[in-house]
N, C-alpha and C positions, 0 to 999 in steps of 0.2 A: 717765880717767874723766870729767874735767871737760869734755874735748872732746866726748864722747858726750852729755853733758847739754845742751851747746849746740846739738847737731844736732837733738834731738828736737822742740823748738818749731818749727824750720824745716820738718821733715817734716810735723808736724801742720798747719802753715799751708798747705803745699802740698796736703795732703789736703782741707782745707776749701775751698781754691780749686777743686780738681777737682770736689767735690760741688756747689759753687755753679754752676760752668759746666755741669755735667751737668743740673742742675735747670733752668737757663735754656734749654738745648737741648730738653729734654723739654717744658717749658712752651710753647716756640714751636711744637713739633710738634702739641701738643694744640690750641693756638689755631688753627693752620692747619687742622686736621681739623674744627674746629667752624665754619669760615667758611660752609659750605653746609648747616649743620644744619637750617635751616627746610625745605630740600628733601628731606633724606635721613632725616628722622624716620620710622621704620617705622610704618605704619598711620595716618599723619596724614590728616585728612579736611578737606574744605572747610568753611568757617565756617558756611555755610547762611544762610537768610533773605535779607535784602536786602544783606548784606555782600559786597563784591567782594574776592576774594583776589587780590592783585597781586604777582607775582614781579618784583622790581625789582633791576637789576644794580648792583653796586658800581662806581662810576666817578666821576670828578670832575664830570661833567656830569649824570649820571642820579641818583645817590644816593651820599651820603658821610656819614661821621661825623667830627666834629672836637671833641675833648673831649666835652662833653655836648650838642653841637649836631648836628642832622640837617639836611641840605641837599641840593641838586641841583635842576636846572631841572625835570626830569620830576616829581620828588617834590613840589616846591613847587607846580607846576601842578596836579597831581592833588589835593593838599590843598585848593587854592583851589577846584577843581571840587567836591570833597566838601562843603566848607563852604557853597558857594553853592546846591547842589542837594539837600543833605540825604542824599546817598548815602554810607553808611558804607563805609570801605575799610580793609582790613588788609594791611599791607605785609610781604612776605617777602623780605628781602635775599638775593641769590644771587651767587655768583661764577662758577659754570660755566653757560654759556648752554645747553648741551645738556640739562642736567637741568631747567632752567626750561621749555624747549620740550616736553620729555617730560611735565612736570607739566601743561602747558597741554592737551596732547592727551589726557591721562588724566582731565581734569576736576578735578585738584587745584587749579589756578589758573584764574581767570577772564580775567586779562590778564597779558601779559608785556611789561615795559618794559625795553628793552635797546638797545645800539648795534647795531641790526639794520636795515640799509637795505632798503627795499622794492624787490624785484625781481620781474620778470614770472614767473620760475619759482616763487618762494615764494608767490605768490598762489593757487596751486593747493593749497597745504598749509595756509595760514592765511588769516584775514581780517585786513585792515589798516585802521586808522582813517585819517582824513584826515591828511596830513602835519603833524607837530608842528613840525619845523624841517628845514633842509637842511644836509647835511654832506657830507664827502668822505673817501675812504680814502687814507691816505698811508703811505709807507714811513718807518719810524723806524730810524735808524742812528746810530752814534757819529760825532761830528765828527772831522775830521782828514784827512790825506793819503790814507787808504784809502777815504774816503767816495765813493760813486758818485753820479752826477749825472743818470742816465738810466735809464728802465725797461729798456732794452736791456742794461744792465750786469748785470742780475739773472740772465741766462742761465747755467744750471748751478749756481746758488746756491740756498740754502734760506731760506725766510721762515717765521716763526712767526705763527700766527693762533689765535684762540679757536675751539675745536671747536664745530661746529654753525653757524658764521658763514657767510653768503653770500659773504664775502670769498674763500673757497676757490674758488668758482665764478669769481669775477672774476680771480683769479690764473691759473686754468686757461685762461680766455679770453686773458689777456695772454700766456701761453706760446704759444698758437697765433698771436697777432698778431706776435710777434717771431721765430717759427719755431724756437724752442729751448725746452728744458724748464726751468721754474722749480719747484723742489721745495717742497712745503708740509708743515710740521709742524703738525698740528691739535692744540693742547694742550687736554687735558680737565681740567686742574687750576686753571689761572690765568686771570684776566681780563685785559683790555687794559692796565690800569695796572701789573699785575705783570709783564707781558711787557715793557713799557717799562723797568721797573727792571732786568730781566735784560739788556736791551740795554745800558743805562747801565753796568752792572757788568761787562760783557764776557762774560757767560755765553752769550749768543747774539748773532748778528751783525745780523739783521734781524727786524723785526716789522711787521705791517700793522695799523693801528688807525685810528679815525676822527680827522679833523683836530681836531675840538673837544676830544677828550681829550688829544691831543698838545699842543695849545695851552695847555690848562689845566695840564698838567704841566711846561710849559717852564721855569718859575722854579725848580721843585724838581729838575729834571734838565737843567741848562744844557749838558751835554756832548752832548746829542742833536740830531740834524738831522732835520727833518721836511719838507724842501723838495721831495721827489720825490713827485708825485701818482701814485696807482695807479688811481684811477677818476675819472670826471666827478662833478659834484655829484649827490647822490642824496637822495631824500626819506627822512626818518626818521619812522616811525610806531609806534604801539602795536599789539600783536598780540592777537587773540582766536582761539578755535577756529573752524574753517571753518563749522561749523553754527550759529554764534551771530552772524549778521549783525545781528540786532536790537540786541545789545549794542554792536556797532560803531556803529550809527546813534545810540544813546543817548549814547555817548561823544563822537561828533561834535557832537551837539546841545549837550551840556553845554560842550564846548570852545568852540563858537561863542558861547555865552552869556557865557563868561568874557572872550572877545575884546572884548565890548562895553564892558567896563571897561578902557579903554585905559591908564589910569594904572597899574593893577595888572599888566595883561598885558605892556605894554612895559617896565614896571619890572623884571619878572623877566628879560626878554631882555637888558636893559642890564646887569643884575647878573651874568649868567652868560656872555654873549657879547660884552659890551663895546659893544653897539649893538642896533638893532632890525632885523628883517627883514620883508619884505612879508607880508601875509596870504596863506596858502597854501591852495590848493584842490585837491582830488583830481581 
C-alpha cells in the first residue's frame, strides 16, 4: 500500500508534464497559423484615403521584430519616406509571398515589399520602383564533407524556394544551362528565414535565398554555407499593381528626396549592409 502511494505523485507529475508539453505544441501551432493573419482576415479592406497599405515580408533585411523593436532596411526606409513626405503608411507583415502578391493584384495592398528580384518576365505582371538595392540569389546548405561547390552538382537534387518567387524561373534556367533537371519545391507556408532554419536543422538539404538574408542570418546559423551563387547580381525593387504607374513614380520621387539626406540614407545602408552602395538608377 505504501508503494502505491509513492507512485501516485510520480504519475500525477508525468500527467502535468504531458499537459504542459501539449499546451506548448498547440500554442506553437496557433502562433504559426497567425503569422499571416493580416493577409488572411476574411473581408479585410484597404485603409482608404491617402494611406498606403504595404505588405512587407518578414526577413532580417526587410522587416523584423526583436523584443519590442521593429526594424529592417526596407521598413526603416519607408518610415523615413513617410515622415519626410507626410504620406501615411500602414504595414501588413506577411510570411507567404504568394498571398502578398495576390493581395496586390486584388487591390488589398498598394505596395509589396519583399525579397523579389526584378526580372524581365515579371515586369509584364507588376510595376517596379527604381532599384532599392542590389542583391544576389545563393544556395544555402549545411557545411561539411557533403557540401557541394558548384551549380553543376545540383543536377538531380531538390532545392526549396518561397512559392511565388522568381527564383523558380532562375532555377529552371539553370537546369537548362547544365543540361539536367534540378527539382524545385515551392513552399507556400514559410519565408526565406524559416527555410534557412530547416536547412540548418537537417529537415531539408538545399534552399535558395537572397545573399543579404543569408549574410544577416550567418551568426545565428553558423553551420550553413552560402558560397554557391545561383544568379548574377539583381536589382531589388518594390512592387505595385501594373495599372498604378503613377504610384511607382511617386515612390521613386520620394525615394530620391530621401537620398539627398546622405547622412540618414547612407546611415541606413551601413547599419543593415555593413557599407554603402552606389546610387542606383532604373
